C-alpha positions in Angstrom: 18.4 -5.4 23.2 16.7 -5.0 20.3 13.0 -3.2 19.9 10.3 -4.3 18.0 9.3 -2.6 15.5 5.5 -2.5 13.9 5.0 -0.1 11.8 0.9 1.7 9.9 1.9 3.0 6.0 -1.0 4.5 5.4 -1.9 5.0 1.4 -4.7 7.3 -0.1 -5.4 5.7 -3.1 -7.1 9.2 -5.6 -6.7 8.2 -9.3 -3.4 6.3 -9.4 -3.6 3.1 -11.3 -0.9 3.7 -13.2 1.7 3.8 -10.2 -0.4 1.6 -7.5 1.2 -2.0 -8.8 4.7 -0.6 -8.2 4.0 0.6 -5.4 2.2 -3.1 -4.5 5.4 -4.3 -5.8 7.7 -2.7 -3.7 5.9 -3.5 -0.2 6.3 -7.1 -0.3 10.0 -6.8 -1.3 10.7 -4.9 1.9 12.6 -7.4 4.1 10.6 -6.0 7.2 7.2 -7.8 7.7 6.6 -6.3 10.5 4.2 -3.8 8.6 0.5 -3.2 7.4 -0.9 -1.4 5.0 -4.2 1.0 5.1 -5.0 1.6 1.5 -7.8 4.7 1.7 -10.1 5.4 -1.1 -10.1 9.0 -1.3 -13.1 8.6 -4.2 -10.7 7.3 -7.2 -12.6 7.5 -10.7 -10.3 4.8 -11.9 -9.0 1.4 -11.5 -7.1 2.0 -8.6 -8.9 0.2 -6.0 -9.9 -3.1 -8.1 -6.6 -3.0 -9.3 -5.3 -3.0 -5.5 -8.5 -6.2 -4.9 -7.2 -8.1 -7.5 
């Protein structure tokens, strides 16, 4: 019997605007769609959160 596994991914966001686009693209391309992503703004001073909002 195969179990359905739900995965929660917690990503701290702190000055990662150079990398956030590739992270999101990687998450979107996952074959298992049974997950949620929680982004936590750790006081970032760059445009990381604005990029996520877009």
